[in-house]
C-alpha positions as CSV (number, residue, x, y, z in Angstrom):
1,M,-5.9,-3.7,36.2
2,K,-5.1,-5.1,32.8
3,V,-7.4,-3.3,29.5
4,I,-7.7,-3.7,26.1
5,L,-6.7,-0.2,24.3
6,K,-9.5,0.3,21.7
7,A,-7.8,3.6,20.2
8,D,-4.3,5.1,20.1
9,I,-3.9,6.9,23.5
10,K,-0.7,9.4,23.3
11,G,1.7,8.4,26.4
12,V,-0.5,5.7,27.1
13,G,-0.4,3.2,24.1
14,K,-1.4,1.6,20.5
15,K,-4.9,0.6,19.7
16,D,-5.6,-3.2,20.3
17,Q,-2.3,-3.1,23.2
18,I,-3.2,-5.0,26.0
19,I,-1.9,-2.7,28.9
20,N,-1.6,-2.4,32.7
21,A,-3.7,0.8,33.9
22,S,-4.2,1.8,37.5
23,D,-7.9,0.9,38.5
24,G,-8.9,4.3,39.0
25,Y,-7.8,5.3,36.0
26,A,-9.3,2.7,33.9
27,R,-13.0,2.7,35.5
28,N,-13.0,6.6,35.8
29,F,-11.5,7.3,32.6
30,L,-11.1,4.7,29.7
31,F,-14.1,2.5,30.2
32,P,-16.8,6.0,30.5
33,K,-15.2,7.2,27.4
34,N,-15.0,4.0,25.5
35,L,-11.2,3.9,24.9
36,A,-10.8,0.4,26.6
37,V,-12.4,-2.8,28.0
38,E,-11.1,-4.7,30.6
39,A,-9.1,-8.2,29.2
40,N,-11.1,-10.6,30.5
41,K,-10.9,-14.2,28.9
42,E,-14.0,-13.2,26.4
43,N,-12.1,-9.7,25.0
44,M,-9.0,-11.9,25.0
45,S,-10.2,-14.0,22.6
46,K,-11.6,-11.5,20.4
47,L,-8.6,-9.8,20.1
48,K,-6.8,-12.7,19.0
49,A,-9.1,-13.6,16.7
50,K,-9.2,-9.7,15.2
51,Q,-5.5,-10.2,15.1
52,D,-5.6,-14.0,12.9
53,S,-7.6,-12.2,10.8
54,N,-5.7,-9.2,10.1
55,A,-2.6,-11.7,9.7
56,F,-4.6,-13.7,7.1
57,K,-5.5,-10.8,5.1
58,K,-1.7,-9.5,5.2
59,S,-0.7,-12.5,3.6
60,Q,-3.5,-12.7,1.0
61,E,-2.6,-9.0,0.2
62,K,1.4,-10.0,0.1
63,E,0.2,-13.3,-2.5
64,E,-1.7,-10.8,-4.3
65,A,1.3,-8.6,-4.8
66,K,3.7,-11.2,-5.6
67,K,1.5,-12.3,-8.7
68,I,1.4,-8.5,-9.8
69,A,4.7,-8.4,-9.7
70,E,5.2,-11.7,-12.0
71,K,2.8,-10.2,-14.4
72,L,4.4,-6.9,-14.5
73,S,8.0,-8.5,-15.2
74,K,6.8,-10.2,-18.2
75,I,5.3,-6.7,-19.5
76,Q,6.6,-4.3,-22.2
77,L,4.6,-1.5,-22.2
78,K,4.6,0.3,-25.3
79,I,3.7,4.3,-25.0
80,P,3.0,6.3,-28.0
81,V,3.7,9.7,-28.0
82,K,4.3,13.0,-30.3
83,S,8.1,13.6,-30.4
84,G,10.0,16.3,-32.4
85,E,13.7,16.2,-33.6
86,N,16.4,14.7,-31.3
87,G,13.8,12.3,-29.3
88,K,12.3,15.2,-27.4
89,I,8.6,14.3,-26.4
90,F,6.1,17.2,-26.7
91,G,4.7,17.4,-22.6
92,G,6.0,14.0,-21.0
93,V,4.9,10.9,-19.8
94,S,3.7,10.9,-16.2
95,A,2.9,7.8,-14.0
96,K,-0.9,8.5,-14.1
97,E,-0.5,7.5,-17.9
98,I,1.3,4.5,-17.3
99,A,-1.2,3.6,-14.5
100,E,-3.8,4.2,-17.3
101,L,-2.2,2.1,-20.1
102,L,-1.8,-0.8,-17.5
103,K,-5.5,-0.8,-16.6
104,E,-6.6,-0.1,-19.8
105,N,-4.3,-3.0,-21.8
106,Y,-3.6,-5.6,-19.5
107,K,-6.4,-4.9,-17.0
108,I,-3.9,-4.1,-13.8
109,E,-5.0,-1.5,-11.1
110,I,-2.1,0.1,-9.9
111,D,-2.2,3.3,-8.0
112,K,-0.3,5.8,-9.8
113,K,1.3,7.0,-6.5
114,K,3.2,3.3,-6.1
115,I,5.0,4.0,-9.6
116,E,8.6,5.5,-8.8
117,L,9.3,8.0,-11.4
118,K,11.5,11.0,-10.0
119,E,9.9,13.0,-12.8
120,T,8.1,12.8,-16.2
121,I,9.7,10.7,-18.7
122,K,10.7,13.6,-21.7
123,T,12.8,11.5,-24.0
124,L,12.2,8.5,-26.2
125,G,13.6,5.0,-25.2
126,A,13.1,2.0,-23.6
127,R,13.7,1.9,-19.8
128,T,12.9,-0.2,-16.3
129,I,10.7,1.9,-13.5
130,Q,9.8,0.3,-10.3
131,I,6.2,-0.1,-9.0
132,K,6.0,-0.3,-5.2
133,L,3.2,-3.3,-4.6
134,Y,3.5,-3.9,-0.9
135,E,5.8,-3.7,2.0
136,G,9.3,-5.0,1.0
137,I,7.9,-6.1,-2.6
138,T,8.3,-4.1,-5.5
139,G,7.8,-4.8,-9.6
140,N,9.6,-4.3,-12.6
141,L,8.0,-2.8,-15.5
142,K,9.7,-2.2,-19.0
143,I,8.1,0.6,-20.9
144,D,9.2,1.7,-24.2
145,V,8.5,5.1,-25.3
146,I,8.1,5.3,-28.8
147,S,7.0,8.4,-31.2
148,K,3.6,8.2,-32.6
């Protein structure tokens, strides 16, 4: 019997996958626990509509990420900090601060976890950092850490 899984089941399959299950397993385990539905025409059309909707949503998110990457490439973000001699910074510039400045100055909201900093920035100067926006799409942001 062909069934559409409603949830991930270890050793059987992933959510929204169509599998062949024995009649007894489907009727006595999967259906009563609401883990699957029969793969009839109605349920197949619902699954197809859901998959189309998810594909459209992903394409929209990808387009949005491309637009943000383009905006980021044009930005030169200046970060004023207190510094001592030899260009050393008191404290450091973290991904959180960069995300807050982007939101405050340019109305671009980016999760701080997507900003790729190996460690906090502890010296003055200009550099380019990468920001992961979507699968396969990264934006480059030029930042300039300057003394107050």
